[in-house]
N, C-alpha and C positions, 0 to 999 in steps of 0.2 A: 506323472511327474511333468510329462510337457507343460499340462492344464498349471500345476502349482508353479513351473518356472515362469510361465506368460503373466501367470495373476499378480505372482512379485513381483516382475517386471513394469507391472502395468500401477502397484502399490507405491512399489519405489517415486517412479516418472510423479504419479498425482501428489505428491507426499513434497517433492521439489519444486513442483507449483506452487503448494498455499504453506511453506514453509520456508522463511529465508534463518538465514546467518548471520548474525551480527557480534562481531568479535567470540564467536564459538559459545555462542549462547540464538538457541532456538527460535524468533519470534514467529507468531500467527497474525497473521495481518489484520482476521477477523475480530482480534482482542483489541488489536490498534483501530479499528474501525470504531468498533462499539464507546469506546473510552471518547474518544474526537468528535462523535455526534452527540453528547452528552455537550457540549460547547453552547451556550446559549444562541447563538446565531450561525451555527452549520447544519447545515439538511442532510446531507450525505459525504461521506469519505471513501477514498477509492486507496487503499496501502498496497505497493507492489515494493518488488525488490530490484535492484540493479548491481548485475553481479558486479564485484572489484576486481577479483581475482578466484580462484579454484576454489576456496573455500568460504569466500567471507562476500556479502550480497549487503548494497548502502540499501536503506530504508526510503523511502518516497511516498509523500501524500497529496493526493488530488484532491479537493474541496469543493464542495459545491456550497454557500453562501441564503441560508434562510432569505436572508431582507438585505441583497447589496447597497441599500442605500444607508444603513446602516457601517459607519466605519470601523471595517475589522479588518486588522492586517495580517500579514504572514507573523511579523513580531508579536501579536496578542496571541494566536495560536500555538507560536511555540514555548511561549510561555505557560501558555496554557496548559502542553505536553509535558514542562520541565516539569510542574508544579502537580502532575497527577501521575507520570509513567517512571519507573525506570532509566538512566540514562541510556541505556541497550536500547530502551523501546520509543525515543525520542526519533519521529521520524527525521533525517540530517537535510532532505531538501522538502519546503509545501510551497504548493502553488495551487493558488485558487483561479478555479474553472467553473464556464457555465453551464456545461453538460459534459458530459462522459458518453466515451461509442458503447452502444448497448447492440443487443442480437437480438432476434424475433422475440425472445420471452421478454425484455427489459430487464436483461442481464448484462451488469456492466463487463465489458473484454479486456479484465484487467494487461493480458498480454499486447493491445493494442494501445492501450494508456502506458505501458511501460515504453514501448517503442516510440512512441507521439513523444514524451516524456526525453528519450537519446537522441530524438532527431533534433529537438530545441534543444537541448546539449552541444549538441555540436553546432549548433547554429551558431 
């Protein structure tokens, strides 16, 4: 019984880390990242949630461009998202960056990206 409780606690924590709630709808970052990466000038995307209140998150995205010399703006990316996503799945804030913080295996550390985004928002 104790093992089941521990496993359920871990499962719920895992789900909270990778599913965000936007206006009562579950939003999976991987789904948004997959579609945003189909943009002709996006190399990589990191989608994360910033808690607004206890029951809702604001969806944000950081983007690395394939070719920074091509004039791709945040507005172009937002327009691309509006054409391809439901309103609930559109990132509310998009930022173009050069790199993402990564761990030793090369995976993006989304919690660090979210912390960096919060710090930029406060400044």
